[in-house]
C-alpha positions as CSV (number, residue, x, y, z in Angstrom):
1,M,-18.4,17.2,14.0
2,G,-16.4,14.3,15.1
3,L,-16.7,10.6,16.1
4,S,-18.9,11.1,19.0
5,D,-21.7,11.6,16.4
6,S,-21.3,8.1,15.1
7,E,-22.4,4.6,16.5
8,I,-19.0,3.4,17.7
9,S,-18.1,-0.3,17.6
10,M,-14.9,-1.7,19.0
11,P,-14.5,-5.5,18.3
12,T,-12.2,-7.7,20.1
13,S,-11.5,-10.3,17.2
14,A,-11.4,-10.3,13.5
15,A,-14.7,-12.3,13.4
16,D,-16.2,-9.8,15.4
17,A,-14.8,-6.9,13.1
18,V,-16.5,-8.9,9.9
19,Q,-19.7,-9.2,11.7
20,V,-19.8,-5.4,12.5
21,F,-18.7,-4.2,9.3
22,G,-21.5,-6.1,7.5
23,D,-22.0,-4.8,3.8
24,G,-19.8,-1.8,4.8
25,R,-22.7,0.6,3.9
26,D,-22.3,3.8,6.4
27,V,-19.5,2.5,8.2
28,T,-16.0,4.3,8.8
29,V,-13.2,2.2,9.7
30,F,-10.9,3.7,12.1
31,G,-7.2,2.1,11.9
32,G,-4.3,4.0,13.2
33,G,-6.2,7.4,12.4
34,T,-3.4,9.3,10.5
35,I,-5.8,9.9,7.6
36,L,-9.4,10.1,9.7
37,M,-7.9,12.3,12.4
38,P,-6.9,15.2,10.4
39,M,-10.2,15.1,8.4
40,I,-11.9,15.6,11.6
41,A,-9.4,18.3,12.7
42,Y,-10.0,20.3,9.4
43,R,-13.9,19.5,9.4
44,R,-13.8,17.3,6.3
45,Y,-15.4,14.2,8.0
46,R,-19.1,13.4,7.7
47,S,-20.0,12.1,10.8
48,G,-23.1,9.8,11.4
49,G,-23.5,6.0,11.0
50,R,-21.2,3.5,12.3
51,T,-17.5,3.7,13.1
52,L,-15.7,0.6,13.4
53,M,-12.5,1.0,15.7
54,L,-10.0,-1.8,14.9
55,G,-7.6,-1.3,17.7
56,R,-8.5,-4.3,19.9
57,A,-9.4,-6.7,17.0
58,R,-6.0,-8.6,17.2
59,L,-5.1,-7.8,13.7
60,D,-1.6,-6.6,14.4
61,E,0.6,-9.9,14.1
62,I,3.4,-10.6,11.8
63,S,4.1,-14.4,11.3
64,E,5.7,-16.7,9.0
65,H,4.7,-20.3,8.3
66,G,5.8,-21.2,4.9
67,R,4.2,-17.7,3.8
68,V,4.4,-14.1,5.4
69,A,1.1,-13.1,7.2
70,I,0.7,-9.6,8.1
71,G,-2.5,-8.1,10.1
72,A,-4.1,-5.0,8.7
73,M,-3.6,-3.3,12.1
74,T,0.3,-3.9,11.8
75,T,2.0,-0.4,12.2
76,L,4.2,0.6,9.6
77,A,7.0,1.1,12.6
78,A,6.5,-2.7,13.2
79,L,6.7,-3.3,9.5
80,A,9.9,-1.2,9.1
81,E,11.5,-3.4,11.9
82,S,10.3,-6.8,10.4
83,G,13.2,-7.1,8.0
84,V,10.3,-8.6,5.4
85,E,11.6,-6.7,2.3
86,P,10.6,-4.9,0.4
87,L,7.8,-3.7,2.8
88,A,10.3,-3.1,5.6
89,T,12.2,-0.4,3.3
90,A,8.9,0.9,2.1
91,A,7.4,1.4,5.7
92,G,10.4,3.1,7.0
93,D,10.6,5.6,4.1
94,V,7.1,6.8,5.2
95,A,6.8,10.3,6.9
96,D,8.4,10.2,10.4
97,A,8.6,8.1,13.6
98,E,5.3,9.4,15.0
99,I,3.4,8.8,12.0
100,R,4.9,5.2,11.4
101,A,3.9,4.6,15.0
102,Q,0.4,5.0,14.3
103,A,-0.3,4.3,10.7
104,T,-1.2,1.0,9.7
105,L,-0.9,-1.6,6.9
106,G,-4.6,-1.7,6.1
107,G,-5.1,1.9,6.1
108,N,-2.0,2.7,3.9
109,L,-3.0,0.0,1.5
110,C,-6.6,1.6,1.2
111,A,-5.6,5.2,1.2
112,P,-7.4,7.3,-1.2
113,P,-5.5,9.6,-3.7
114,S,-5.3,13.1,-2.0
115,R,-5.4,16.7,-3.7
116,G,-1.8,16.7,-3.0
117,G,-0.9,13.6,-5.1
118,P,-1.0,9.8,-4.8
119,R,-0.8,7.9,-1.4
120,G,-0.6,4.4,-0.3
121,D,3.0,4.1,0.0
122,L,2.9,0.1,0.5
123,Q,0.9,-0.4,-2.7
124,A,4.0,-0.7,-5.2
125,A,5.6,-3.2,-2.3
126,L,2.7,-5.5,-2.0
127,L,2.2,-5.6,-5.8
128,A,6.0,-6.6,-6.2
129,T,5.6,-9.4,-3.7
130,G,2.3,-10.7,-5.2
131,A,0.4,-10.4,-2.0
132,E,-2.9,-11.6,-1.5
133,V,-5.5,-9.5,0.6
134,R,-7.6,-11.4,3.0
135,C,-10.7,-9.1,3.2
136,A,-14.4,-9.2,4.3
137,A,-17.4,-8.0,2.1
138,A,-21.3,-8.3,2.5
139,G,-20.4,-10.2,5.9
140,R,-18.1,-12.8,4.2
141,E,-14.3,-13.1,4.2
142,R,-12.5,-13.7,0.9
143,T,-9.0,-13.6,-0.4
144,E,-8.2,-11.6,-3.5
145,P,-5.0,-11.0,-5.4
146,I,-3.6,-7.5,-4.7
147,D,-4.0,-6.5,-8.3
148,E,-7.7,-7.3,-8.3
149,F,-8.0,-5.7,-4.8
150,L,-6.6,-2.3,-5.9
151,A,-8.6,-2.5,-9.0
152,G,-11.7,-2.7,-7.1
153,L,-11.0,-0.1,-4.3
154,D,-13.5,2.3,-5.5
155,G,-16.3,-0.5,-5.8
156,E,-17.8,-2.8,-3.2
157,P,-16.9,-1.7,0.4
158,R,-14.4,-4.3,1.9
159,L,-12.7,-4.7,5.1
160,V,-9.2,-5.4,5.0
161,L,-7.9,-8.0,7.5
162,G,-4.3,-8.9,6.4
163,V,-2.3,-9.8,3.6
164,E,-0.2,-13.0,2.8
165,F,2.5,-13.6,0.4
166,E,5.9,-15.5,-0.4
167,R,8.9,-14.0,1.1
168,P,11.1,-13.0,-1.9
169,R,14.2,-14.1,-2.5
170,R,15.8,-11.0,-3.1
171,A,14.0,-7.5,-3.2
172,A,14.6,-3.7,-3.9
173,Y,12.8,-0.5,-3.0
174,L,13.6,3.1,-4.2
175,S,11.5,6.3,-4.0
176,Q,12.0,10.0,-5.2
177,R,10.6,12.2,-2.0
178,R,10.4,15.8,-1.3
179,P,12.6,16.8,1.8
180,H,9.8,17.7,4.1
181,T,9.1,14.3,6.3
182,H,5.5,14.8,6.2
183,S,5.2,14.8,2.3
184,Y,4.2,12.0,0.2
185,A,6.7,10.0,-2.0
186,V,6.4,11.6,-5.5
187,M,7.0,8.1,-6.9
188,S,8.4,4.6,-5.8
189,V,9.4,1.5,-7.6
190,A,9.7,-1.9,-5.9
191,C,11.1,-5.3,-7.4
192,A,10.9,-8.7,-6.1
193,E,12.3,-11.9,-7.1
194,L,9.8,-14.8,-6.6
195,A,10.0,-18.4,-7.4
196,D,8.5,-17.5,-10.7
197,G,10.2,-14.6,-11.6
198,V,10.8,-10.8,-10.9
199,R,7.6,-8.9,-10.4
200,V,8.3,-4.9,-10.6
201,A,5.6,-2.1,-9.7
202,A,5.5,1.8,-9.2
203,A,3.3,4.2,-7.3
204,G,2.9,7.6,-8.0
205,V,2.5,7.3,-12.0
206,A,-1.3,6.5,-11.6
207,P,-3.8,7.1,-8.9
208,R,-3.1,3.7,-7.6
209,A,0.1,1.6,-7.7
210,V,0.6,-0.5,-10.8
211,R,2.8,-3.4,-12.0
212,L,5.2,-2.6,-14.9
213,R,4.5,-5.6,-17.0
214,A,6.7,-4.5,-20.0
215,V,9.6,-4.2,-17.6
216,E,9.0,-7.6,-16.2
217,R,8.7,-9.1,-19.8
218,A,12.3,-7.5,-20.7
219,L,13.7,-8.9,-17.6
220,V,12.4,-12.4,-18.7
221,D,14.1,-11.9,-22.0
222,G,17.3,-11.1,-20.1
223,A,17.4,-7.5,-20.7
224,A,19.9,-5.5,-18.8
225,A,18.7,-2.8,-16.4
226,D,19.0,-0.1,-18.7
227,Q,17.1,-1.9,-21.5
228,A,14.5,-3.0,-19.1
229,S,14.0,0.5,-17.5
230,A,13.3,1.8,-21.1
231,E,10.1,-0.2,-20.8
232,A,8.8,1.6,-17.8
233,L,6.3,4.1,-19.2
234,D,4.8,1.3,-21.6
235,G,1.1,2.0,-21.1
236,L,1.4,4.7,-18.6
237,E,0.3,8.5,-19.1
238,P,1.4,10.1,-15.5
239,G,-0.5,13.1,-14.6
240,D,0.3,16.5,-13.0
241,D,-0.4,17.3,-9.3
242,A,1.0,19.5,-6.3
243,L,4.0,17.2,-6.0
244,A,5.3,16.7,-9.6
245,S,4.3,17.4,-13.2
246,S,3.8,14.5,-15.9
247,W,7.0,15.7,-17.7
248,Y,9.3,15.0,-14.1
249,R,7.5,11.6,-13.7
250,R,8.2,10.5,-17.2
251,E,11.7,11.6,-16.8
252,V,12.4,10.0,-13.3
253,L,10.5,6.8,-13.5
254,P,12.8,4.8,-15.8
255,V,15.7,6.2,-13.5
256,L,14.2,4.8,-10.3
257,V,13.3,1.3,-12.3
258,R,16.9,1.1,-13.6
259,R,18.4,1.7,-10.3
260,A,15.8,-0.5,-8.3
261,I,16.6,-3.6,-11.0
262,T,20.5,-2.9,-10.4
263,Q,19.9,-2.9,-6.6
264,L,18.1,-6.3,-6.9
265,R,20.8,-7.6,-8.7
266,G,23.3,-6.7,-6.3
267,G,24.7,-4.2,-8.6
């Protein structure tokens, strides 16, 4: 069964999208379709309810007026060409040109973990920038720090409208991938130097991306890259999945962190 079994809405503005989304119950949000269409093709999509298609909602702009603002429907291809780091490198690292042309920031940010491993390639980069997520819940718009937004993804339904953040002074992004272009990154690490210090985040070591606060504290204390990276696993218990074992993640994460910090520092 496909989308034809749903009540389909195609709002032409962010305000209309918020109104149609309402409290989010029985609403399927259709962004670029790179997650939903395979679910339909493999008959894993339960039709019915309402489908909110955001393609005409004017949420695909990137602007910078003191802070960088990116709409939820901005494609990964546009992000990769934007020059806004570390998101540009993270977006350009996803899958292939075909997927990047369809996948959107909002869909990627909210992507649930799959049986094959973690998804949400942009989560670590957005955590590193200290982004704020503009979203709607229960018919009202609000802004949440990215940390809080990710922590609440399995709770109250929210419609992502965009993100905003301070453009980092310097940034770095590295990932460990399988050779197949359609595979997910096994792990990724993003660093960003902001006005209040360096933020470091990793994806692929938990169901959602996480900040590596122990690494950040070590950097505040003036630690070298190898010393700071030794703190990468503090409080983390990486699991096993189809992409990699817990042992592999524990071995590789400190290496990625060390390389990312070195890259950030221009080494």
